[in-house]
C-alpha positions in Angstrom: 26.8 -64.2 -81.8 26.4 -66.5 -78.8 23.2 -66.2 -76.8 23.5 -65.5 -73.1 22.1 -68.1 -70.7 18.5 -67.7 -69.5 18.4 -66.0 -66.1 17.5 -68.1 -63.2 13.8 -67.7 -62.5 12.6 -66.0 -59.3 11.5 -68.3 -56.6 8.2 -67.4 -55.0 7.8 -69.2 -51.8 5.0 -71.6 -51.4 2.0 -70.4 -49.6 1.6 -71.9 -46.1 -1.4 -71.4 -43.9 -0.9 -72.0 -40.1 1.9 -74.7 -40.5 1.5 -77.6 -38.1 -2.3 -77.4 -37.9 -5.1 -79.1 -39.9 -7.2 -76.0 -39.9 -10.9 -76.1 -40.5 -12.2 -74.7 -43.8 -14.8 -72.1 -44.5 -17.3 -72.6 -47.3 -15.4 -70.3 -49.7 -12.1 -72.1 -49.3 -10.5 -69.7 -46.8 -8.7 -71.3 -43.8 -9.8 -70.4 -40.3 -7.0 -69.9 -37.9 -7.4 -72.2 -34.9 -8.1 -70.5 -31.5 -4.7 -71.6 -30.2 -3.1 -69.5 -32.9 -5.1 -66.4 -31.8 -3.8 -66.4 -28.2 -2.7 -62.9 -27.6 -0.2 -61.4 -27.7 1.5 -63.0 -30.7 5.2 -62.5 -30.1 7.7 -61.6 -32.9 11.3 -60.4 -33.0 10.5 -57.8 -35.7 7.3 -56.5 -37.5 7.3 -54.5 -40.7 4.2 -52.6 -41.8 3.8 -49.9 -44.5 1.2 -48.0 -46.6 -1.3 -47.6 -43.7 -2.4 -44.3 -45.3 -3.8 -42.9 -42.1 -5.8 -39.8 -42.9 -7.3 -41.5 -46.0 -10.9 -42.7 -45.7 -10.0 -46.0 -47.3 -7.5 -47.0 -44.6 -8.3 -50.1 -42.8 -7.4 -48.6 -39.4 -9.7 -51.0 -37.4 -7.9 -54.1 -38.7 -4.5 -52.4 -38.1 -5.4 -51.4 -34.6 -6.5 -55.0 -33.9 -3.2 -56.3 -35.3 -1.1 -53.9 -33.2 -3.0 -54.7 -30.1 -2.5 -58.5 -30.7 1.3 -58.5 -31.1 4.5 -57.9 -29.2 7.8 -57.3 -30.9 11.3 -56.0 -30.2 11.4 -53.8 -33.3 8.6 -52.3 -35.3 9.4 -50.9 -38.7 7.0 -48.3 -40.3 8.1 -48.6 -43.9 6.5 -45.5 -45.4 3.2 -44.0 -46.3 2.1 -44.3 -42.7 0.4 -40.9 -43.0 -1.4 -39.9 -46.3 -0.6 -36.2 -46.3 -1.4 -36.0 -50.0 -5.0 -37.1 -49.3 -5.3 -34.9 -46.2 -4.2 -31.8 -48.1 -6.7 -32.6 -51.0 -9.6 -33.2 -48.7 -8.6 -30.9 -46.0 -8.4 -32.9 -42.7 -9.7 -36.4 -42.2 -8.6 -37.9 -39.0 -11.1 -40.4 -37.5 -10.8 -41.7 -33.9 -9.6 -45.1 -35.2 -6.7 -43.5 -37.0 -5.7 -41.6 -33.9 -5.9 -44.8 -31.9 -3.4 -46.4 -34.2 -0.9 -43.5 -33.7 -1.4 -43.6 -30.0 -0.8 -47.3 -29.9 2.5 -47.0 -31.8 3.6 -44.1 -29.5 2.8 -46.3 -26.5 4.8 -49.1 -27.8 7.8 -46.8 -28.2 7.4 -45.6 -24.6 7.3 -49.1 -23.4 10.7 -49.9 -25.0 9.8 -51.2 -28.5 12.4 -50.0 -31.0 10.3 -48.1 -33.6 11.9 -47.1 -36.9 9.9 -44.8 -39.2 11.0 -44.7 -42.9 8.8 -42.1 -44.7 7.4 -42.7 -48.1 6.1 -40.4 -50.9 2.7 -39.8 -49.3 4.4 -38.7 -46.1 7.5 -37.3 -47.7 7.6 -34.2 -45.5 8.7 -36.4 -42.7 11.9 -37.0 -44.6 13.0 -33.6 -43.4 13.4 -35.1 -40.0 15.6 -38.0 -41.0 18.2 -38.7 -38.4 16.0 -37.4 -35.5 14.0 -39.2 -32.8 10.5 -37.9 -32.1 8.6 -39.4 -29.1 11.0 -42.3 -29.1 10.5 -43.0 -32.9 13.7 -43.0 -35.0 13.2 -41.4 -38.4 15.5 -42.7 -41.2 15.5 -42.6 -45.0 16.5 -46.3 -45.0 17.9 -48.8 -42.6 19.7 -52.2 -42.5 18.0 -54.8 -40.4 19.9 -57.9 -39.2 17.7 -60.9 -38.8 18.2 -63.4 -35.9 19.9 -65.8 -38.3 22.4 -63.2 -39.5 20.8 -62.2 -42.8 21.0 -58.5 -43.5 18.0 -56.8 -45.1 17.9 -53.3 -46.5 14.7 -51.6 -45.4 13.3 -48.7 -47.5 9.9 -47.6 -48.8 10.7 -48.0 -52.5 9.1 -45.0 -54.2 12.5 -43.9 -55.5 12.4 -47.0 -57.8 9.0 -46.1 -59.2 9.4 -44.3 -62.5 5.9 -42.9 -62.4 6.6 -41.2 -59.1 10.0 -40.0 -60.0 9.4 -38.6 -63.5 5.7 -37.6 -63.5 4.3 -36.3 -60.3 1.1 -35.2 -62.0 0.5 -38.8 -63.3 1.3 -40.1 -59.8 -1.3 -37.7 -58.2 -3.9 -38.5 -60.8 -3.3 -42.2 -60.3 -3.6 -41.8 -56.5 -7.0 -40.1 -57.0 -8.2 -42.9 -59.2 -7.0 -45.4 -56.7 -8.8 -43.6 -53.9 -12.1 -43.9 -56.0 -11.5 -47.6 -56.4 -10.9 -48.1 -52.7 -14.2 -46.2 -51.9 -16.0 -48.6 -54.3 -14.2 -51.5 -52.6 -15.7 -50.2 -49.2 -19.3 -50.6 -50.5 -18.6 -53.9 -52.1 -17.4 -55.2 -48.7 -20.4 -53.7 -47.0 -22.6 -56.0 -49.1 -20.3 -59.0 -48.5 -20.4 -58.3 -44.8 -24.3 -58.4 -44.9 -24.0 -61.7 -46.7 -21.6 -63.0 -44.1 -18.7 -63.2 -46.5 -15.1 -62.4 -45.7 -13.2 -59.2 -46.6 -12.2 -59.1 -50.3 -10.1 -56.6 -52.2 -11.5 -55.3 -55.5 -8.3 -53.4 -56.2 -6.1 -56.4 -55.7 -8.4 -58.6 -57.8 -8.1 -56.1 -60.7 -4.4 -55.8 -60.3 -3.9 -59.6 -60.7 -5.9 -59.6 -63.9 -4.3 -56.6 -65.7 -1.1 -57.5 -67.6 0.3 -54.0 -67.6 0.0 -53.8 -63.8 1.7 -57.2 -63.4 4.6 -56.0 -65.7 4.9 -52.9 -63.6 5.1 -55.0 -60.4 7.7 -57.3 -62.0 9.8 -54.3 -63.1 9.6 -52.8 -59.6 10.7 -56.0 -58.0 13.6 -56.4 -60.3 14.8 -52.8 -59.6 14.6 -53.4 -55.8 16.5 -56.7 -56.1 19.2 -54.9 -58.1 19.5 -52.3 -55.4 19.9 -55.0 -52.8 22.7 -56.6 -54.8 24.4 -53.2 -55.2 24.1 -52.7 -51.4 25.7 -56.0 -50.7 22.9 -57.3 -48.4 21.0 -60.6 -48.3 17.7 -59.0 -49.3 15.4 -56.1 -48.6 12.0 -55.1 -47.2 9.9 -52.5 -49.0 6.3 -51.3 -49.5 4.9 -48.7 -51.9 3.1 -50.8 -54.5 0.5 -52.4 -52.2 1.5 -55.9 -53.4 2.6 -58.2 -50.6 5.2 -60.7 -51.7 8.2 -62.8 -50.7 10.4 -64.1 -53.4 14.0 -65.2 -53.8 16.1 -64.5 -56.9 19.5 -66.1 -57.1 19.9 -65.9 -53.3 18.6 -62.3 -52.9 15.4 -62.0 -50.9 12.6 -59.5 -51.9 10.0 -58.9 -49.2 7.1 -56.5 -49.8 5.0 -56.1 -46.6 1.9 -55.0 -48.6 -0.5 -52.4 -47.2 -3.4 -51.6 -44.9 -5.8 -50.3 -47.5 -6.4 -53.4 -49.7 -4.8 -56.5 -48.3 -4.1 -55.7 -44.6 -0.8 -57.5 -44.5 2.4 -57.4 -42.5 5.8 -59.0 -42.7 6.9 -60.6 -39.4 10.2 -62.1 -38.2 10.2 -64.9 -35.6 12.8 -65.1 -32.9 14.5 -67.8 -35.0 14.8 -65.5 -38.0 11.9 -66.9 -40.1 10.1 -64.3 -42.2 6.4 -64.6 -42.9 3.7 -62.6 -44.5 0.5 -62.3 -42.5 -2.9 -61.2 -43.7 -5.0 -59.6 -40.9 -8.5 -59.2 -42.0 -11.6 -61.2 -41.1 -9.5 -64.4 -41.6 -6.1 -64.2 -40.0 -3.7 -66.4 -41.9 -0.1 -66.8 -42.9 0.3 -66.2 -46.6 4.0 -66.9 -47.3 7.1 -67.8 -45.3 10.8 -68.1 -46.1 11.3 -70.9 -43.5 14.1 -70.8 -41.0 17.6 -70.4 -42.3 19.7 -73.3 -40.8 22.8 -71.4 -40.3 24.2 -67.8 -40.0 24.6 -66.0 -43.3 22.9 -68.9 -45.2 20.5 -67.6 -47.9 17.0 -68.8 -48.3 16.9 -71.8 -50.7 
């Protein structure tokens, strides 16, 4: 029996931090964004955020509000789990002023002409009943196809339908969500101590994920399932959320973009007016994590 050739490895794009600048360094190795990069507003063609989990005490609403007030964009995608209805039901109602300010900022952007598309996830799945409708200028869809400035077509969806835990064991998913909530609360106190020591924000949950083999296998399986869906849909790539793991990777010409979350990593996926896609981390240190680079011609895949 002949063996099949080895599959082409996934290409994970090199990390770039503020390209074009020799940024000063902090003592812990993080890069400080020069003041010129922090001129507001930062202008993008499209912005993708997900997993903000408003209504959950661990949501980093202050960082998110700062981000939204620092940018302008033509299209804002809300890629699921914007509201954490699971958590609000479990703990009755938790709606701080900062969470309300985020919602009001998004509504104001829609009133001012920004195209806002809301694709509900599993934590705000009740909003899926309103798919096809527009509420306060926000279009609610189960999924969408976004065309980048360079012509690439990206499927946009939350991604929970490709998570076997969510699909086949809701009880396990709920228990996992509660354990995760406990971990995030522990993360809050860790960062209170770090703040007192004048250290930058750090995600305990993300640190543990990267060091747990089973979690990394789960993430790899999730990425592979989403890449398969993109191929089946005949698009150039996709944008998703759900697993709280920001990533840009290319597998045989199909682009996988996960915009991360606003509980652990405070990340967003942004598209420049030239069609370049980049991951931004918006915590105490604003930096560009990864970028696809600009595609040189229409319909050309990322190398």
